[in-house]
KENUVEX-667100 format. One record per residue: x, z, y of N, C-alpha, C in turn. Coordinates in steps of 0.2 Angstrom, whole numbers, plus 5000, padded with zeros to 4 digits. Layout:
N
XZYXZYXZY;...
***
This chain:
373
561756704802561356624802561456584798;562056584794561656544792561556574785;561856614782561656654778560556654777;560556654785559656694784559356604782;559956544788559456494784559456444776;559956484774560356464766559656514762;559456594765558856614760558356604762;558256554767557456534768557356474764;558056414763557856384759557856394751;558356444749558056474742557456494741;557156534747556656554747555956484744;556156454751555756384750555656334745;556656324740555956304736555956354728;556056414730555856464725554956434725;554456434730554156444731553456374728;553956334732553656224729553756254723;554456264721554656264712553956294708;553856364709553456404707552556354707;552456324714551856304713551356234709;552356194710552256134705552456154698;552756194696552456244688552156264684;551656304690551056304687550556254687;550656224692550156144691550356114683;551056094681551156064677550956094669;551156164671550856214663550156214665;549556204670548856224669548556144665;549156084670548656024665548756014660;549556054657549656024650549156094645;549056144648548556184644547556144645;547456104650547056104651546756024644;547556004645547655934640547355954632;547956014633547956054624547156064623;546656094628546156124628545656054627;545756004628545355934629545455914621;545955914618546255904613546155944608;545956004607545756044604544956034603;544556034611543856034609543756004604;542856004602542455934597542155904601;542355834597542055764601541155794603;540955784608540255814609539855744605;539255814600538755764598537955754601;537855694603537255704609536755684602;536055734604535555724600534855674601;534855654596534255574595533755584590;533355544591532855544585533055474583;532855434577532955384573532355334571;532455324568531755264563532455214561;532055204552532355164547532055084549;532255044549532254984551531754984542;531154944544530854904535530654844539;530454814532530054734535529254744534;529154724539528254714540528054684541;527354664539527054604541526854614548;526854564552526654554559526254514561;525754514565525454484568525554494576;525854444577525554424585525154404590;525154424595524554394598524954354604;524654354610524354324617524154364621;524254374626524054424631523854374635;522954384638522754324646522454404648;522354384655521754394660521554384663;520954384664520254354667519854394668;519054364669518454374670517954384667;517454394665517054404662516254374666;515954314662515554264664514854284662;514354244663513754264658513554204654;513254174650513354104647512954074649;512354104654512054054660511854114667;512054104670511754104677511754074684;511254104686510954034693510854114700;510854104705510454124710509954064711;509454104710508454054709508754034718;508653964720508053964729507553924727;507153924734506853894731507053814735;506653764736506853684737506253664743;505953704744505553694750505453754755;505153724760505053804765504253824764;504453894763503653904766503553984766;503154034767502754084767502654114761;503054184759502854194751502054244752;501854214748500954234747500954304740;501554284737501654324730502154324729;502254394727503054394722502854444716;503054414709502854414702503354444697;503754474701504354504699504454574701;505054634696505354654699506054664699;506454724705507054704703507554724698;507754674692508054724687507754714679;507154654682506354654676506954584671;506754604663506754564661506254484660;506454394661506254374663506154334657;505754274655505854224649505854154655;505954114650505854044652505254014655;505154004662504553984665504054024669;504254074667503854134671503854124681;503254124683503154134691503754174692;504154184697504254234702503954244709;504154174710503954184718503254114719;502954144723502254094726502354084733;502354034736502454004741501553994744;501453984750500953954751500953884753;500253874749500053794748499653774748;499053804755498353774755498553724758;498853684763498753614764498953574760;499353604756499553534749498653544745;498653594743498053594738497353554743;497053564751496753524750496953444752;497653454753497653354755497653334746;497853384741497653354734496853354732;496553384735495653404734495353314737;495753324744495353264750495653204744;496253204741496453124737496153124733;496153174728495453174720494853134723;494753154726493953144729493853074732;494453044733494552964732494652914730;494952984724495052924718494652874717;493852914714493452864707493252804712;493252804720492852744722493452694724;494152724723494752684724494852664717;494652684712494652654707493952604705;493452624707492952574705492952534706;493152534713493252444719493852414715;494152464713495052394709494452364701;493952384698493952374693493552304693;493252334699492652264703492752224703;493552234709493852184710494152134706;494352174700494652144694494352114690;493452114689493152094687492951994688;493052014696492651954701493251924701;493951944703494451874701494551854694;494451894690494251844683493751794681;493551794684492651744685493051694692;493451714696493751654699493351664709;492951714710492551734714492851764719;493551774718494151814723494551804723;495151804730495751784728496051824726;496851824725497351834721497551874726;497551884733497651904737497251974738;496651994737496052024735496452074729;496452054726496552094719497352134719;497652104723498352134724498352194730;497852174733497652224736497352284735;496752264731496452334727496852364722;497152324720497952374713498252414718;498652384724498952454726498952504729;497952474732497752524736497752594730;497552574722497152624717497952644718;498552594713499152644714499352674719;499352674725499752714731499152784731;498752774730498052844730498352904722;498552844717498852884712499352924713;499952884716500452914717500452974722;500152944729499853024730499853084730;499253084725498853134721499553144717;500053134713500453134710501153174714;501153154721501553184725501353264728;500853234728500553304729500453354727;500453344720500353394712501253434711;501653364713502353414712502553424719;502353434723502453484728502153544730;501853564725501253624724501653654717;501853624713502353654710502953684711;503353654716503753684720503653744723;503253734725502953794727502753854725;503053864719502853904712503453924710;503953964712504653974710504753984703;504953964698504853974693505453984688;505454044684506254064681506554014677;507253974677507353914673507653934667;507753984668508154004659507954094658;507654104651507654194649508154234651;508154284656508754334658508454374662;508854434665508854464668508854444676;508454474678508454464686508754534690;509054504694509654554699509154594702;509654574708509054634715508654584720;508054594718507454544724507554554732;507754484735508054484742507554454745;507054454746506354434748505954474747;505154454751504754494752504054484754;503554504754502954464752502854464759;502554394763502454384769503054354775;503554344769504254334774504154254773;504454224777504654154778505254134776;505154044769505754054769506053944770;506753984772506853914773506953874766;507153804767507353804762508053804759;508353814753508953844749508853934750;508353964753508354044753508754084748;509054104748509254144741508854214738;508554194733507754244730508254314725;508454294720508754334715509154294712;509654324711510054304704509854334696;510054274693509454264686510054254681;510354314676510754294672510554324666;510754274661510754284653511354304651;511154364647511954414645511654414639;511354404636511654414628512154364625;512454344627513254324626513554304633;514054354631514654324637515154294634;515654244643516254214640516754264645;517054204643517754244648518354194650;518454164655518954134657519554164659;520154134655520954144656521354104660;521954094659522554034659523154064653;523254014651523654034648524453974649;525254004647525753944650525453884645;525853814646525453764646526153754637;526653794637527053834633526853844627;526053904626525953904620525353894621;525153814621524753774619524553764612;524953764610525153734603524853804600;524853864600524853934596524053934596;523553884600522853924603522453834597;521953864597521453834594520453844596;520053804595519453804595519453854588;518753894588518753984582519154004584;519554004585520254044586519854144587;520154174584519854244585520254284590;519954324595520454364601519854434602;520454484603520054544605520154554613;519454554615519354594624519354664625;519654674631519754734633519254744640;519054784642518854804648518654854653;518854884659518954934660518454974659;517854964661517155014661517155034651;517555004649517255014642517855044638;518455064642518955104638519055114629;518455124627518755124619518255094614;518255044618517854994614518254924616;518354874607518554834606518054754607;517854704610517654684609517854604606;517554564602517854504599517654454600;518054404603517654344604518054284600;517854244603518254194600518354134604;518654094604518854044610518353974610;518153944611517653914612517553844615;518053834621518453764624519153794629;519453744627519953714629520053654637;520453674642520253614647520653574645;520553504645521053454642521453424647;521553474655522153434658522553514658;523053504661523753564661523753554672;523453604673523753604680524353594681;524453544686525353524685525353534688;525353594694525553624701525753674698;525353704695525453784689525753794683;525753734677525953724671525453774668;524853784667524453824666523953794661;523353804656522953774655522253834657;521453804656521353874658520653864652;520653914647520453924640519753954642;519253974638518553984637518554034633;518054084631517954114625517354134624;516954144620516454174619516354244614;516054284619516054354616515254374617;515054404609514354404609514254494613;513754514614513354534621512954584617;512754594611512054624611511854664612;512454744615512354794617512154794625;512254754627512354714636512654754639;513454784636513754834641514154774647;514254704642514654704647514054634652;514754644658514354614665514754554667;514354514670514654454673515254504680;515854464680516354504686516754524683;516854574678517054614674517854594674;518354614676518854604672519154624665;519454594664519554584657520154574656;520454604648521154594647521054554637;521454484634521354484630521954474626;521954514619522254464615522154414611;522454364612522354294607522654314599;522454344594522554334588523154294585;523654264583524154214578524454244575;524354184568524554184561524954254560;524754284555525254334553526054324549;526654344553527154344549527354404547;527254374538527854424533528354454533;528554494531529154534531529454504538;529354524543529754534548530154604553;530454634554530754674557530554704565;530354744563529754784569530154834569;530354884576530454924578530054964586;530055034586529655064591530155024600;529754994603529854984607530355014614;530255084613530755134615531255134614;531555094608532055084605532655034607;532155004612532654924615532754964622;533554954622533754954631533754894634;533454904640533154814645533754824651;534354804647534954774654534954744657;535454734663535754654666536154624659;536554624656536754604653536254564645;535654604644535554574640534954644637;534754634630534154694627534754714621;534754794621535254814614534754864614;535054884606535054944602535454974601;535655044600535955074594535655094588;536255074586536255064578536655124576;536555184573536755244569537355224561;537955224562538155214557538655294553;538655294549539055344546539855334544;540255384548541055364547541255444545;541655414541542055474537542755504541;543055564544543755564550544355584544;544755604545545255604542545355674538;545155704539545055764536544355754532;543755714530543355694526542855704526;542855744534542155754536541555684537;541155684538540555644537540455654545;540455584551540055594556539555534558;539355544563538655494565539055464570;539055404569539455344577538555294577;538855274585538155234587538455164588;538355114585538555054590538155014593;538354974599537654954603537554884601;537154854599536854784599536454734600;536554684601536154654607535754624603;535054614604534454594599533954534604;533654504600533354444601532654474600;532254464607531554494604531054464607;530354464600529754434603529354474606;528754464605528154484607527954564606;527554604611527754674609526854664607;526654744603526054774604526054834602;525754854605525354934603525954984604;526454964608527155014608527755014603;527454944598528154924594528154834598;528854834594529254764596529354714591;529454654590529654614583530554584587;530854604583531654584585531754514579;531954474581531954384580532654414576;533054434579533954454578534354504579;534754534577535254574578535154624572;534454654569534354684563534354674558;534454724554534354694546534154764544;533754754538533254804534533854854535;533454904532534054974530534154994537;534554964544534654994552534455064551;534955114555534555144558534555154563;534055164570534155144577533955194579;534255214586534255284592533355254593;532855294594532155284598532355314604;532755364602532655414610533355464611;533455464615534355504616534555444621;534255404620535055324623535055354630;534955404636535455384642535855414640;536555434636536755474636537355424631;537155404630537855344624538155294626;538355304624538855234624539255214616;539455164616539855104611540355174608;540155224603540555234599540355314598;539955334604539755424606539555444597;539555494596539555534591538755554590;538155574588537755594586537455654583;537055684583536455704580535955704578;535755694570534755654572534355714572;533855734578533555794580532655764578;532155824575531655774574531155824584;530755744584530555774589529755714590;529455764593528655734594528555714601;528955704606529055684612528755594615;528855574607528655524608527955484603;527555544604526955514600526355514604;525955484606525055474607524955534608;524955564613524355634613523655594612;523255624608522555624605521955624615;522255654618522055664623522455624629;522455594634522855584640522655624646;523255664647522955724652522655664659;522255724662521955694669522355684676;522355644679523055644686522355674690;
***
């Protein structure tokens, strides 16, 4: 019995010892394999930093509005007896567009004008008699008052008749007609929208911190979704004198030529306000920048020599201070120097000190035709 127990113990020791020994040998072999394995090189694309002239801009968004635009409405109530325009018609200043019924006013005007000569002759006769002392001052005043009152009544009838003819207040394009022949219009009824779109305006806001960067007459590029391939050129025409104390922004207005009349009011627009050009600035592709919680960094490629004299490429992570971006490029204020080689793609697998190999790739090139969604 004792011999059997001793044999079992010896067998157990041999089994566990062999397992432990196998694992130790395996770990040693893995360590030797990893030590002999070459350091991995990650493929990246790079660009060399060059000093370039940089024209920064401020970005803004807003809406297009006409240089003049109004919804025409009637001042007096009445029935439409004539419509003198069509939807979408070009109108000139003063063109009549709607006639309202004015028969009553015309009759009253005719009656008043018929009485005017007699009242005027009576005033002149009383005036002559007053000069000779034949009538009193009261008779003279009454005759003059009757004459002036009738003149004022005639002018009132004429003004009312003019108000019953609605005219275009300026030259422009009429919108969709909202009234019809024979319709009774109450005072203030909307007849049609009239806009002068020969020149358009854009209203937008900028932060008060950027107020010192803009001025009247400053050029800007305007883009609208309806014309994606067209860049419209405008200039700043007005700046609100007060800053909104609640939001800290300033309203700005720009003037945009619209000779082709492709811009229409209400369009959403984006603008780039062009700022003065800066000379010899560090400009890199936006894809080279890594935006992290602890800052904005780039990987700079450096050539190193190994102990056996071979050359290898290693990356070093650098923190950069950035300015404005434009057209896929970004302005580096500090952190890079001329001649630095920065990684533009392939950073996802890199860390500080990683070995890389530079490859050529067109993955970052903008296609001539964007794929349809």
